[in-house]
N, C-alpha and C positions, 0 to 999 in steps of 0.2 A: 391466334391459331386455335385456342380453345373454343372461341365463339364460332369460328369457321367450321370446326369439326362438329360442333353441336348442331349447326344448321344442316350439314350434310347427312347427319344421322337421323333427321326427322322423318317420320313415316309420311308417305304420300298423302295419306288421309288428312294430315295436318293442314294441307294446302287445298283441300277440296273446295273451300269457299274462297277461291282466289279472286272471284269477282267482288268480294266484300273487303277490298284492301283499305287500310286506314286512310283517313283524310290527309291532305297535304299539310305538313308542319312548316309554318313560316317562321323565320328567324331574322332579326335585324342584322344586316351585314355592315352597318355603320353604327357609331355611338348613338345617333338620334333614333328614337323609336317612331313608329307610325308608318314605316315603310320597311318591307322585308322581302326576302326571296325564299323559295322552297329550299328547306334545309338540305335536301338531297342534291341540290345543284351547287352547293358550296364545296370547293375543291380542297378542303382542309378539315381538320378535326373540330367538332363542336360537341359540347355537353350542356345540358340544362338540368337544373334542379328547381322545383317549384315550391309553392307555399306548403304543400303537404310534406315535402321532404324536410323543410325547416321545422315544421311542427313535430314531425316524428322523432327528431333527436332530443326534444325537450331541453335544448341547450340555449342559453342566452347569447351564445357566441356564433357569429357567422362562420368562422373558421372551422368549427366542429362539423358542420353539415357539408361544407365543401370538401373537407378531408375524408369524410366517411363515404361520400357518394361518387367522387371523381377519381379515376384510377391514378392519374399522374400527379395528383396533389399530395405533397408531403407537409407535415406539420412540425414546426419547431417552436421552441419557447425560450429564447435567449433572455427574456425579461423575468421569467419565473412567476408569471401570473396568467391564468387561463384567459383573462379578459384582454391580454396584450400579446397574444400569440401571433406568429407569422406563418404564412403559407408560402410554399414554393410550388410552382407548376413547371414541370420539365426542368427543374433545377434553377428557375428564375424566381426571385422573391417579390412578394408584396408584403412588406413588413412595417410595423409601427416604430421600429428602432432606427433612430438616426445613426448613420454609420453603416447600415446594411445597403449595399448597392441594389437598387430597385430595378427589376426587369419585367414587371407586369404593369399594364395600364388598366386602371380601375375607374369605372363610370357608374354614376347613379342617376337615372333618368336623363342620360345623355350628358351629364355634367362630370367633368374630370375631377376625381376626389383624391388623387395623389397630391399631398400637400406641397405648396410651392417652395418651401425652404429646402426640403430634403427628399421630395418625391415619396415620402412615407405614406402608408395607408393605415389609418386608425380605425380598425374594425370595431372597436368598442363603442363608437359613436352611432352605429347603425342599429335601429330596432329590428330584430329578426321577424317579429310578427307583422311588420309592414311590407315585407318583401313578397312580391308577386312571383318573380322568377329571377334566377341568376343564370346567365349564359356565359360559358367559357369558350372563346374562339381563338384559333391560332392562325398563323400565316396570313395576317391581314394588316398591312401597313396603314389602312384607313384610320385605325384607332390611334395613330399618332405616336408621340414620344413614349418610350418605355415599353412598347409592345414587343420586346425581344422574344419573350416566351409566349406571348399572347395577350389577350385582354379579358377582363371580367366585367360584364355589363349587368348591373342590377336594375331591374324594372320594379318600381314600387307600386303598391295598390292604389286604387282610387275608387270613388263611389260608383263608377260604371262597371268596374271589374269585381267589386266585393261589396255586398250589402248585408246588413244585419248588425247585431251587437254581440260582442263576445268579451267575457272577462275571465281571467285565469289567475289562480293563486297556487303557488308551489313552494315547498320547503323541504329541508332535509339535512344531509350531512354537512358538518363544518359550519353550521350556523347560517346556511343559505335561506333567505326569504326573498321570494320573487313575486311580483304582481304585474299583470299586463292587461290592457284593454284595447279594443279596436271597435270602431263604429263606422259604418258606411251606409249611405242612403242616396238614392237617385230620385229626383222629383222633376219630371218632364225633361227639359234640356239640361238641368243642373244636377250636379252631384257633389257630395261632401264625404270626405274620409278623414278620420283621425286615428292615431295609434300612439300608445305610450307604454313604456316599460320602466320598472324600478326594481333594482336588484341589490341586495346586500349579501355579501359572503365573507365570513371571517377568514377564509383561506385555510387550507389544511397544513400549510407550512407556517412557520413563525413569521410575524410581521408582513403578512401578505393578504390583507383584506382587500375587498373590492366593493365599491359603491358606484352604481351606474344608474343614471336617470336620462331617458331619451324620449323624444317626441317627434312624430312625423304627422303632417297634415296636408291635405290636398282639396282644393275647390276647383271643379271643372265645369265646362259648358260645351255642348256639341249640338250640331244639326247634321243635315245630310252632307254638307261639304266641309264643315269646320269643326275642329275640336281644340280646345286649349285648356291648360291647367296652371293654376298658381299653387306651388307647393313650398313647404318649409320644413326644415329639420333643426331641432334644438337639442343639445345634449350637454351634460356635465358628468364627468366620470373621475373618480380618484381610486388609486390602487397602490398597494405595496408591490414593488417589483424586486423581489428578493434575489433574482439572478442566480448565477451558478454557485455551487457550494463545493469546496474541496471534498474529494471522495472519501478521505479519511474521516471527515466529520459525518458524512452520510452513512458510513459504516457503523457509526455509533448511534445515529438517529436519522431516520429517513426524512424527517421534517426539519432538519437543521438548516440554518442559513449562515451566510458569512457576514460581512460588515453591513451595518445599518446606520442611519436611515437610508432607504432607497424608495422614493415615492414619486408618483407622477400624477398630475392633474391635467385633464383635457377639458376644454370648453369649446362649443361649436354653435354658431347660428348661421343658417343658410336659407336664402329665399331664391326661388327660381320661377321662371315662366317657360312652359314649353307648349308647342301646338303644331297643328298641321292643317293645311288648307288644300282642297282639291280644285285646282285651276280648271281642269277639264276632266274627261273620263280617264285620261291616261297621264296627265301631268299633275303633280302635287308638290307642295312645299312643306318642309318640316324645319323647325327651328327652336332655339331656346336662348334665354338670357338668364344670368344668375349672378349672385354675389355671395361670398362665403367668408365668414370671419372665424378664425381659429386661434386659440390661445393655449399654450402648453407651458407648465412650470414643472421642473424636474429637480429633485434633491437627491444627491448621491453621496453616501459616506464611503470613503476609500482609505486604505492604508497609504501613508505618505512615504515616499522614497527620500528620506532626509538623513543627512549625516553632518558631522562637524566639518566646516570649511577648512581647507588645507592651510597649513602654516605658511605656505608659499603664496597664498592669495592675499588680497587687500582686506579680506573679511575673516581673518583667522579667528577661530573660536566662536563664530556665528553659525547660524543654520544655513546649510547649502543643500540643494538638490543633488542626489547621487549622480555622478557623471559616468558611471559604468556604461560601456557600450558606445560612448560618443567618440568619434575619431578625433584624435589630437592633431593639431597643426604640425607641419614639418617645415623647418626645425622647431621642436617644442622647447624653446629656450627664450629667455629674456621677456620682451614685451608680449610676444605671441603666447607664451605659457601663462603669463599673468592675465591677459585678456580672456584666455580660454577658461581659466579657473574662476575668474570673477563673474562670468556670465551666469554661474549656477547659484550665486548668493541669493538668499530669500530675504525680501524686504517686506515691511508691513505697509499699511495704507499711507503712512507718512514718509515712505521711502527710507525708513530706518532699518538697519540690520537687526535680527532677532538673536539674542544671546543663546548660546548652546550650553545647557547645564553640564556641570562637570561630569566627565566620564572617561573611560579608557579608550585609547586609540582614536578612531574617528567617530565614536558613538557619542550620544548625548544622554548620559545618566545610567542606562538607556531609557529614554522616555518613549512610550508607544504613541508616536505622532500619527495623526490622521488628518484628513481634509474633508470638509463638507463642501461639495461642489454643487453649485446652483446654476440652472439655466432658465431663461425665460424667452419664449418665442411667441411673437404675435404676427399673424399673417392675415392679410386682406386680399382676397382674390375675386376678380370679377371677369366675366367674359360672355361669350355667346357663340352659337353655331347656326348656320343656315345651309340647307341643301335643297336641291330640286331632284325629283324622281320622275322617271318616265317609263311607262310600261307598253308603249306602242310596239306593235309587231313590225318587223322589218322583213319585207318580201315574204310575208306569211309566217315568219319564224318568231317565236317568243323572244322577248328582249327586256331586260331590266337594267336601266341606266340611272346612275346617281352622280351628281356633281355638287360639291359643297366646300365650305371653308369654316374655320374656327379661329377664335382669338381667346387666349387665356392670359390674363395679366395679374401677376402676384406681387405684393409688396410685403416684406417681412422685416420686423425689428427683432434683433437677437442680442441678448445680453447674458454674460456668464462671469462668474467669479469663484474663487476658492477661499474658504475660511480655514485657518489652521485650528485643528482640534486635537482631541485626546481619545484614544481607544480604550474603552472600559473593558473589564474582563468578560462582559457578555457580548463584546464586539460592537456595541453601540458607540458611535462617535459623537462626542459632545464637547463642551467647553469646560476646561479646568483653569480657573483664574490664577491658580498658584503657579502655573507654568508660563514662562515668558512667551509672549506672542499669541497665546491661545485666544481665539475670538477675532483675530485680525484678518482682514482680507489681504491676501498675500500675492506677490508677484516676484519674479526673478529678474536680476539685472539684465540678462540677455533675452528676456521674454521667452524662456524655454520652460515648458511643462506647466508653469503656473503664471497666468497673466489675465487680468480682467479684460473683457472684450465687449464692445458695443458696436454693432454694425447695422446698417440698413441694406437690404438687398431688393432688387427688382428683377422679376422674370417676366418676359413677354414671349409667348409662344404663338406663332402663326402657323396655320396649316391650310393647304388647298388640296383637295382630293377628288378623285373620280374612280368609279368602278362600273364595269358593264358585264352582265351575264347574258350570253347569247345562245339560244337553242339551235345548234347546227342541224340536229335531227330531233325526233321525239325522244331519243335515248341519249344523245350526246350534247352536252352543254359546255361552253368555254367561258372563262372569266379572265378579264384583264383590267388593269387599273394601276393606280399608284397614288402617292401622297408626297407633297413637298412640305418639309418642315423647316421652319426658321426660328431659332431660339436666340434671344438676346438676354444676357444676364449681366447685371452690374452689382458691384459690392462697394459700399462706402463706409469708411471708418468714421463713426460719429464722436468718438472719444478723443481723437487727435493723437492717441498714443501709438497707433499702428497704421501710419499712412501707407505703408507698403501693402496693406490689404486692398486698397482702392484698385478696382479693375473693371474693365468692360470687355465682355467676351461675346462672340457671335458664332453660332454653329448652324449649318444648313445642310440639307440633303434631300434628294428625291429618291423615294423607295418604291420600286415596282412590285407588282404581283401578277402572276399568270398561272392559269391552271385549267383543269377540265374534269368533268364527271361523266361517267358512262353507265347507264342502267343496263346491266347484263341481263337481268331478269326482273320481274316485278318485285322480288324480295331481296335483290342484291345490286348494289351500286359500287363501282370502282371510282377512285378519285386520285388526283395527283396535282401538285403545285410547287412553284418556286416563288419565294417572296423575300424582300429585304426590309429591315427595320433599323431604327437608330434611337439612341437616347443621348441627351446632352448631359455633361457633368452638372451636378447641382451646386448651388452656392456653398453648401457644406463641403462638398468634395473639392471644389476649386480652391477653397480656403484651407484645405488640410491635406496637402499632398507633398509636404516637405519632410523627409524622414529625420532631418536634423532639428526640426521644430514640431514634434508630434503633438497631436491634439488629444484632449480628454474627450473622447467621442461622446456625443450628446452634449458637448460643451464648447471647447475652444477652437478658434480659428487663428491661423497665422498666414503670412505670405508664403507663396509656394510656386514651384514650377508649374506651368500650365498643363492641364490634362486634355486629352483628346476625346472626342465623342466616340461612343461604342456603336459599331455597325454589325448587325446580325444578318446572316444568310441562311434561310430556312428551306429545306426540302421535305416534302411530305408525300406519302402514298398510302393507300389503304382500301379496305372494303367495309361496307356497312349495309345494313338492311333492316327491314321491318316486315313482319308477316303475321297473319292470324295463326294462332296455335291453340287447339282445343277450344276452351271457352274464353280465351284471352288473346293477348298480343305479345309477340316476342320482338325485342329490338337488340341489335348486336353491332359491335364495331371492332375492327382490327386494323391497326395503323402502325406505320413506321415513320420516323422523323429524324431529321438532323438539323441542328442550328450551329453554325460556326460564327463566333463573335470575334471580330477584329478590335484590338485596343480595348479589350474588356477591362473594367475597373474592379480592382480587388481592394479589400480592407486588410491592412497588415498591422501587426502589433509592434509596439515600441519597447525599448528598454525600460521606459518609465512606466510604472505600474498603472494600468487602466488607460494608457494613451495609445494612439494609433495614427495611421495616416493612409491615404489613398494613393494608388499607383496604377498606371496602365500596364497591362501585360500584352504581349503580341497577339495571342489568339487562344481562345478556349473553344471546346466543342461539347455540345450536349446532344446525345442521340439515344434513340431507344425504341421501345415497342409498347403499345397500349392496347389492351384487350378488354372488352366489357360486354356484358349481356344482361338483359333485364326482361323479366316476364311479369305481366300484369293481368289479373283477372278480377272478377268480383270478390273472390275469396283470397287470392294470393298476390303477394308481391315478393319476387325472388330476384336477387341481383348478385353479380360477381364481377370483379375486375382485377386485372393484373397489369402492373407497369414495370418496365425495366428501363432505368435511366443510367446511361454511361456518360458521366460528366468528367472530362479530362482537360488537362493543360496541353497545349500544342506548341510548347517551346521548352528550351533547356536554359536554366539560369538560376542564380542564387537569389532568394528573396528573404525578407526579414521575418523571423519567428522566434524572438529571443527567449520566450518561455517554454518552447518546445524542448523536451529532454534531450533531443538529438542535435540541437543547434550547436554551431561551431563557436569559437572564441569571439567572433564578431556578431554573434546572434543571428546568423543566417542558416538556412537549410538549402540543400541543392535539389531543385525541382527538375525532373527529367521529362522529356517528351512522353506523354501518355499517362503521367501520374494523375490520379483521380482527385477531383475537387472535393475538399472536405465538406461535411455537413449535408451531403446528399446521399441518401441510401439508394443502392442499386435496385433492390427488389422491394415490391409492395404487393400484397394481395388483400383484397377487401371483398367481403361477402355478407349477405344478410337475407333475412326472410321475415315476412309478416303474414299471419294467417288469421282469418276471421273464423274463430271457433264457433260462435253463434252470431246471429245478427247484431248482438250487443257487445260481445266480448272479443277482443283482438289481442294477440300475443305476437311478439317479435324478438329477434336476436340479430346482433351485428357483430362481425369479427373484423379486426384489422391486424395484419401481420406485416411488420416492417423489418427489413433486413439491416445488418450492421452498416455503420458509416464511419468515416474517419473523423477524429476530433477536429474542430475548427482550429487551424494553426498547424495541422499536420499535412501540409501541402505536398511534402515529399513522401508521404505514405510509409513512414518508418516505425510507427508505434502501433500498439494494439488498438483495435477499433472500438468505438462506442457500440455495445452489444445491441442486437436486434431485439424485438419484443413482439408479443401477441397480446391483444386486449379483446375481451369479449364483453359486450353490453347486452342487457335485456330490457325490454319495455313491454308494457301492457296497458290497455285501456278498457273501460267498461262504461257503456252508455246506460246510466241508471234510468234516465227519462229521455224524452225527446229533446230536452234542452240541457241536460246535465251529464257531463262525462267525468268519470274518475280515472286517474292515470297514475302510473308509477314507473320508475326507471332505475335500473341498477347499472352503474358504471364500474368497469374493471372487476367483473364477477369473481375472478379467481385471485384477486389482490396481488397481481404480478408487480414486481418491482422493475421499473424500466426508466430510462432517461430520454428526454426529448431534445436535449442539446448537450454538447460537451466541448470544452475548450481547455486552455492551459493558463496557469498563473505562476507567479514567482513566490514560492513558499518560504524563502529565507527570511528570518526575522519575525515571523508571525508568532513565535512563542512569546515574544515580549507583550502580546496582548492578553496574556493570562490564560491561554488555552490549556486544557487538560492534557493535550498531546503536542508533540513537536510535528509540524507539518513538513513532510519531505516529498510527498507525491505531488507532481505538478498538474495532475488532472483535476478538473472541476466539472460538475454535471448539474443540470436542472432536472430533478426527479419528476416522474409522472405521478398523477394523482392516484392514490390507493383506492381500495373498495369504497364506494359511496352509493347512497340510495336517496332518491327524491320521490316525492308523491305530491299530487295536487288535484285540483278540481277546475273544470272548465265549464262555464255557463254560456250558452249561445241562444240568443233570441232572434 
């Protein structure tokens, strides 16, 4: 609405040069690059950010740029490290956190980079200086699985699109040191491009450093008909993921954390080939082949829910997992009662019970028991895509036709275990040899809560798609198409201890799309569409959907009831336009959307600290408004955007949220039809400006205002919200010579205190860890970074 009003108020003189309209902007409407359609003919919302936008944020994180420039993108930080943040677009996530249901499809050079085990997206593996452009597209099932909220397509640089040599050094607050380089050259039909980044950051919170090293390279060849590229990406990253901290500790120190260690290491090696070939003047082929190797290790220190085994069990005076919240069998007598109690007994690696030190009641001394939980995921993915594109006119009318298919095959080996540890007064969890069982890999008799796991999984995703855009008139264009997805997922227990994990699942669906665009005037286009999309449950979700055997998310799998695939139904309508204005160009968008998701998958908390499980719910809805405008000239860049996201549950039922202060005796909360989905702010406003003061000196500012949101776990909307926040950043650059640029950036200029994520935990018993205060408030938050300043130099030859 703001953008529309702004257009209507422009003086007639602004359009005096109507004949000098901007050139057509072509955008790929499939994952494969090399073929595209006029952006104005796409009947849904699209956004693009280019290499200048990524450079302008001076951030090593892809997520920062997407959040700053795209109205509907929200930023969350469940891991507590800026290198491992997640984004949500229209309330759907592309997250590095296993356990977050993923609702966005992400591609790099046409290669799907949602990891095969949990569909996660590891943004830390992507060098930002190698990105040519990032496109965000909605309402297009051609992008395959997970495109419920849309797709993000990253196009990387090559020697044909970027030439020269550039080196950058940057440093500043909290020990950050960052170096980057890129080199591109074209020689006749050949091109070469390489880029590298290395970053070290001590982190402004305790135990939250980040070390990132990443490389991207491309060798290309082309002539009048053919172009192909061999590209590779290699990365190794490590970081402390300090996660959420109880707000009572944050009130004492904004940089405080909870239990440690919490660390993650990611390693990636990917090689791909993509290309295009012009068969005729109107027919062309595009395709790719790739292989991708990914390895992740995760170490997580947690408080252990441990008590003395009941005198009525076979393991009296040994360690047991707390059984609070677990439904007892009826009748709870005799053999049934004994079997129920015995399943919670904790055994060491030799299947021996662990003595409980003398204490009162059901306590053990009390000893501050903790666990060190470790996971190891190794994935090998390979696949390819091939499509044919035709631009023949039909009866004199323009037409763009695409037909293609893809195969993505992933194999993952997943291992996890828990070691019994001891919580020190500084909340670090280590080994105390004086305490029985410390240092032992543990499991429970009933494989509840703690159990070593070793599985192999295989995902094979097939897709066949077609889309056609036909110009009915010079002003009216219609689009129709669809994609058939077939997902085969198998899980195999390789340890022999959990044969009930073995499963083979198949999910299939055809998703259609239909829409139209109409150019009302040279500077305004109307669009509307309907589309469907789906995503299959991941191996992680299939293996962790039993509430009676919850998983340590990012860790354990157990046998479960089967999950159903998620199906999204998306409606969109809006207006957009581009027009010359004064000495520059104005672009604007105003759109409405609604996505109804049947059998949506949600992540619910368990009674066992740090555990959870996945569950289908009947329906969710995400609907809203997106407004944006951008003005560019030789001297100015000015932009503004607003988004309203109304994300709600469309059912009435009790769901698990045992750490919620309003949970009933069974650990449930009552969700009513229309309650809002937590973790998604309704309102966001973003604005910024950049001005060329002199030919050498540039200054700019950016503002983000995010509204309040419900804490994750408050699905019934009964508690106070996580407060909204406003953050202002400044940046400036000065071109000292033709080849040397100096720059500086200030983040969070006014040092506002705000949180990027909030959830609940069970505070009872944490005083035993030697904390200076007794924790009684169940809220935890991941605080946002305070005032920080960075400066650097860029040399370009």
